[in-house]
C-alpha positions as CSV (number, residue, x, y, z in Angstrom):
1,M,16.0,-1.6,5.0
2,D,14.5,1.0,7.4
3,K,10.9,0.7,8.7
4,E,9.5,3.4,6.5
5,T,10.9,1.8,3.3
6,K,9.4,-1.5,4.4
7,D,6.0,0.1,5.1
8,L,6.0,1.7,1.6
9,G,7.0,-1.6,0.1
10,V,4.1,-3.4,1.9
11,L,1.7,-0.7,0.6
12,A,3.0,-1.2,-3.0
13,L,2.6,-5.0,-2.7
14,F,-0.9,-4.7,-1.2
15,T,-2.0,-2.3,-3.9
16,H,-0.6,-4.7,-6.5
17,V,-2.6,-7.6,-5.1
18,Y,-5.7,-5.6,-4.9
19,C,-5.4,-4.3,-8.4
20,A,-4.8,-7.8,-9.8
21,G,-7.9,-9.1,-8.0
22,H,-10.2,-6.2,-8.8
23,H,-9.0,-4.9,-12.1
24,A,-7.8,-8.0,-13.9
25,D,-9.3,-6.8,-17.2
26,A,-7.8,-3.3,-17.1
27,Q,-4.7,-2.3,-18.9
28,R,-1.9,-2.5,-16.4
29,E,1.5,-1.0,-16.7
30,S,4.7,-0.8,-14.7
31,V,4.8,2.4,-12.8
32,E,7.9,4.1,-11.4
33,I,7.0,5.0,-7.8
34,G,10.5,5.3,-6.4
35,L,10.7,2.0,-4.6
36,E,13.0,-0.8,-5.5
37,K,10.5,-3.6,-4.5
38,S,7.7,-2.2,-6.7
39,L,9.6,-2.3,-10.0
40,N,8.0,-5.6,-11.1
41,Y,4.5,-4.6,-9.9
42,R,1.9,-3.6,-12.5
43,Y,-1.0,-1.3,-11.7
44,C,-4.0,0.0,-13.6
45,A,-4.2,3.8,-13.9
46,A,-6.6,4.2,-10.9
47,C,-4.5,2.1,-8.6
48,A,-1.3,3.8,-9.8
49,D,-2.8,7.2,-9.0
50,F,-3.9,6.0,-5.6
51,L,-0.5,4.5,-4.8
52,Q,1.3,7.7,-5.8
53,Y,-1.1,9.7,-3.6
54,A,-0.6,7.3,-0.6
55,L,3.2,7.3,-1.0
56,E,3.4,11.1,-1.2
57,R,1.3,11.4,1.9
58,R,3.5,9.0,3.8
59,Q,6.7,10.7,2.8
60,R,5.3,14.1,3.8
61,C,4.2,12.9,7.3
62,P,5.1,15.7,9.8
63,L,5.6,13.3,12.7
64,D,8.9,12.1,13.9
65,P,9.2,9.2,14.2
66,R,6.6,8.3,11.7
67,P,4.0,5.9,13.1
68,S,2.2,3.4,10.9
69,C,-0.9,5.2,9.4
70,K,-3.5,3.1,11.2
71,H,-2.0,4.1,14.6
72,C,-1.6,7.8,13.7
73,Q,-3.4,10.5,15.7
74,I,-3.7,12.8,12.7
75,H,-4.7,11.4,9.3
76,C,-3.2,12.8,6.2
77,Y,-5.5,11.0,3.7
78,R,-8.7,12.5,2.5
79,A,-11.8,10.6,3.7
80,G,-12.3,8.6,0.5
81,H,-8.7,7.6,0.3
82,R,-8.7,6.5,3.9
83,E,-11.5,4.1,3.2
84,K,-9.8,2.9,0.0
85,V,-6.5,2.1,1.9
86,R,-8.5,0.1,4.5
87,E,-10.3,-1.8,1.7
88,I,-7.0,-2.5,0.0
89,M,-5.3,-3.7,3.2
90,R,-8.2,-5.9,4.2
91,Y,-8.5,-7.5,0.8
92,S,-4.8,-8.0,0.1
93,G,-3.7,-8.9,3.7
94,L,-6.0,-11.8,4.0
95,R,-5.1,-13.2,0.5
96,L,-1.3,-12.9,1.1
97,I,-1.6,-14.5,4.6
98,R,-3.6,-17.4,3.1
99,R,-0.8,-17.9,0.5
100,G,1.8,-18.3,3.2
101,R,3.1,-14.8,3.7
102,L,3.1,-15.2,7.5
103,D,5.6,-12.4,7.8
104,L,2.8,-10.0,6.9
105,L,0.7,-11.2,9.7
106,W,2.7,-9.1,12.1
107,H,2.1,-6.0,9.9
108,Y,-1.6,-6.8,9.5
109,L,-2.3,-7.2,13.2
110,F,-0.1,-4.3,14.5
């Protein structure tokens, strides 16, 4: 698995955790987003739309090699989406690390 696919999988996982924590009462459905790891994840409509937007932006990144978004000099996300991804990463990262996903600690810090 290459670095970009892994980053996209982490984004899908983090969005899933965020959605489950914040939109537990919402109707959630499986969404095809083109990643193998996300096939079992379920999202509400708002989170699915956000994730589709974020994945599209990541895949259209003009830089080569593609840096992780938090280290990028140019930002592809609109201002509201940039804050949303920070909120999702902050919320989900801490919860997953507390649950023993220490492999994500490296991704969270760097």
